[in-house]
C-alpha positions as CSV (number, residue, x, y, z in Angstrom):
1,M,-12.9,41.8,27.9
2,Q,-10.5,39.6,29.7
3,P,-9.5,37.2,26.2
4,R,-10.6,34.1,28.7
5,I,-14.0,35.6,29.7
6,Q,-14.4,36.6,25.8
7,E,-13.7,32.9,24.8
8,V,-15.9,31.3,27.0
9,L,-19.1,34.0,26.1
10,G,-18.4,32.9,22.7
11,Y,-19.1,29.7,23.3
12,L,-21.8,30.3,24.8
13,D,-23.1,32.0,22.4
14,S,-22.2,29.3,19.4
15,T,-24.3,26.8,21.4
16,R,-27.2,28.9,22.0
17,S,-27.1,29.8,18.6
18,E,-27.2,26.0,17.8
19,L,-29.8,24.9,20.5
20,S,-32.2,27.5,18.6
21,N,-31.7,26.2,15.6
22,A,-32.5,22.9,16.8
23,V,-35.5,24.4,18.6
24,D,-37.0,26.1,15.3
25,A,-36.9,22.7,13.7
26,V,-39.7,21.3,15.7
27,S,-42.9,23.1,14.7
28,P,-44.2,24.8,17.8
29,E,-47.4,22.8,18.0
30,R,-45.5,19.5,19.0
31,R,-42.6,21.2,21.3
32,S,-44.7,20.0,24.8
33,E,-45.3,17.0,22.9
34,R,-43.2,13.9,23.8
35,P,-42.1,11.5,20.8
36,A,-42.5,8.7,23.2
37,P,-43.4,8.5,26.9
38,E,-40.0,7.7,28.4
39,C,-38.8,11.0,26.3
40,W,-39.3,14.2,27.2
41,S,-40.3,16.8,25.0
42,V,-38.7,20.1,23.7
43,A,-40.0,22.0,26.6
44,E,-39.0,19.5,29.5
45,V,-35.4,19.8,27.4
46,L,-35.6,23.6,27.8
47,D,-36.8,23.5,31.4
48,H,-33.9,21.4,32.5
49,L,-31.3,23.7,30.6
50,N,-33.2,26.6,32.5
51,I,-32.8,24.9,36.0
52,I,-29.3,23.5,35.4
53,E,-28.3,27.3,34.3
54,T,-30.1,29.1,37.1
55,R,-28.1,26.6,39.5
56,I,-24.8,27.4,37.8
57,I,-25.8,30.9,38.0
58,Q,-26.2,30.5,41.6
59,L,-22.3,29.1,41.8
60,L,-20.7,31.8,40.2
61,N,-22.4,34.6,41.9
62,G,-21.3,33.0,45.3
63,Q,-18.0,31.9,44.0
64,I,-17.0,35.1,42.3
65,T,-18.5,37.1,45.1
66,A,-16.2,35.0,48.0
67,A,-13.0,35.5,45.5
68,R,-13.5,38.8,45.3
69,T,-13.0,39.2,49.1
70,G,-10.7,36.6,49.4
71,D,-7.4,36.1,47.9
72,V,-7.8,35.1,44.5
73,G,-5.8,37.5,42.2
74,P,-6.0,38.9,38.7
75,E,-5.8,36.7,35.6
76,T,-2.7,37.2,33.9
77,E,-3.2,34.1,31.4
78,T,-4.7,34.7,28.2
79,T,-4.4,31.1,26.7
80,S,-7.4,29.1,25.7
81,V,-9.4,27.6,28.1
82,I,-12.3,25.8,26.2
83,D,-10.3,22.6,26.0
84,S,-9.4,22.6,29.8
85,I,-12.5,19.7,30.1
86,D,-13.6,17.3,27.6
87,R,-16.6,18.9,26.1
88,T,-17.1,15.7,23.9
89,R,-17.3,13.4,27.0
90,I,-20.4,15.8,28.2
91,R,-21.9,15.7,24.8
92,D,-21.9,12.1,24.2
93,R,-25.2,10.9,24.0
94,S,-24.5,6.9,23.7
95,Q,-24.0,7.0,27.7
96,R,-27.8,7.8,29.1
97,V,-27.4,10.3,32.3
98,T,-30.4,10.2,34.1
99,A,-31.2,13.4,35.8
100,P,-31.5,14.0,39.5
101,E,-35.2,14.6,40.8
102,M,-34.0,18.2,41.6
103,V,-33.0,18.9,38.0
104,R,-35.8,17.5,36.2
105,P,-38.2,19.3,34.1
106,Q,-41.4,20.8,35.9
107,S,-44.5,19.5,34.1
108,G,-46.8,21.4,32.6
109,R,-44.7,24.4,31.5
110,D,-45.1,25.0,27.8
111,A,-42.2,25.8,25.4
112,T,-42.5,29.0,24.8
113,S,-42.6,30.1,28.6
114,A,-39.4,27.7,29.0
115,W,-37.8,29.1,26.0
116,E,-38.0,32.7,27.6
117,A,-37.2,31.4,31.0
118,L,-33.8,30.0,29.2
119,R,-33.2,33.1,27.5
120,Q,-33.7,35.2,31.1
121,S,-31.0,32.9,32.7
122,R,-28.6,33.4,29.8
123,A,-28.6,37.4,30.4
124,G,-28.0,36.0,34.4
125,L,-25.2,33.9,33.5
126,R,-23.7,36.2,31.7
127,A,-24.3,38.7,34.2
128,A,-22.3,36.3,36.5
129,V,-19.2,35.5,34.2
130,L,-18.8,39.4,33.5
131,A,-18.9,39.7,37.1
132,G,-15.5,37.8,37.2
133,D,-14.2,39.7,34.3
134,G,-10.4,40.1,35.8
135,L,-10.3,37.4,38.1
136,A,-8.2,34.6,37.8
137,L,-11.3,32.1,37.8
138,G,-9.4,28.9,36.9
139,E,-7.9,29.2,40.5
140,I,-11.9,29.0,42.2
141,K,-12.8,25.2,42.2
142,Y,-16.1,23.5,42.9
143,Q,-17.0,19.8,42.9
144,H,-19.4,18.7,40.1
145,P,-21.0,15.6,41.0
146,A,-20.1,13.9,37.4
147,L,-16.5,15.9,36.6
148,G,-15.0,16.4,39.9
149,L,-13.2,19.1,41.2
150,I,-13.3,21.6,38.1
151,N,-12.8,25.7,37.7
152,M,-15.1,28.4,37.3
153,Y,-14.0,28.7,33.8
154,Q,-14.8,24.6,33.2
155,W,-18.3,25.6,35.1
156,I,-19.2,27.4,32.4
157,I,-17.6,25.9,29.6
158,F,-19.7,22.9,31.2
159,V,-23.2,25.1,30.6
160,G,-22.4,25.2,26.7
161,S,-21.4,21.3,26.3
162,H,-24.1,20.5,28.6
163,E,-26.5,22.5,26.6
164,A,-24.7,21.0,23.2
165,R,-25.6,17.4,24.5
166,H,-29.4,18.6,24.9
167,T,-29.5,20.4,21.6
168,D,-28.5,16.8,20.2
169,Q,-31.7,15.4,22.2
170,I,-33.6,17.9,20.8
171,R,-32.1,17.2,16.7
172,E,-33.2,13.5,17.7
173,I,-36.8,14.6,18.8
174,A,-37.2,16.7,15.3
175,S,-36.2,13.3,13.7
176,D,-38.3,11.3,15.4
177,F,-41.8,13.7,14.7
178,A,-40.1,14.0,10.9
179,G,-41.0,10.2,11.0
180,H,-37.4,8.8,11.6
181,S,-37.2,6.4,14.8
182,S,-34.3,7.6,16.9
183,A,-33.7,5.3,20.3
184,T,-31.6,7.8,21.9
185,A,-34.0,10.7,22.5
186,E,-34.4,9.5,26.0
187,A,-34.5,11.4,28.9
188,N,-30.9,12.1,29.0
């Protein structure tokens, strides 16, 4: 496996482990409950993450398929790509972000089914990333609505950083349920 692919997959594994720990900190019976009317529940956060991940899987699959038939060569670089995108900016919850309608959680999905859907989408994401193993994914670029033109490595890193942002949101929800008020557990 190419070192850059190994690096981004390791990052995804790390952020998923953090997410799992955050979800586990909220009692199962409260995971579908909103901590406040304007806030998302854990189930809604997981559903949102699944929607985003599924859309990025489609992007990666399309871009990698086109690259295999196009003029993208093999990956010759082995330097780190993890800091090629501002992960801190993505994770920063001090700036509220309102999710567009198309990526907002679907009503009525419970936390168990949302978590399972997210696990399945992660398997699809790993497969899409591995399909690009050996290609110079840094040469393949696509416009991100907030980050501008970014390459496929950066799109993969975005998934992990976006997940980390919402892991922090779930931690805020857990804190709210534990009786500690959090004004930042809003739907962002």
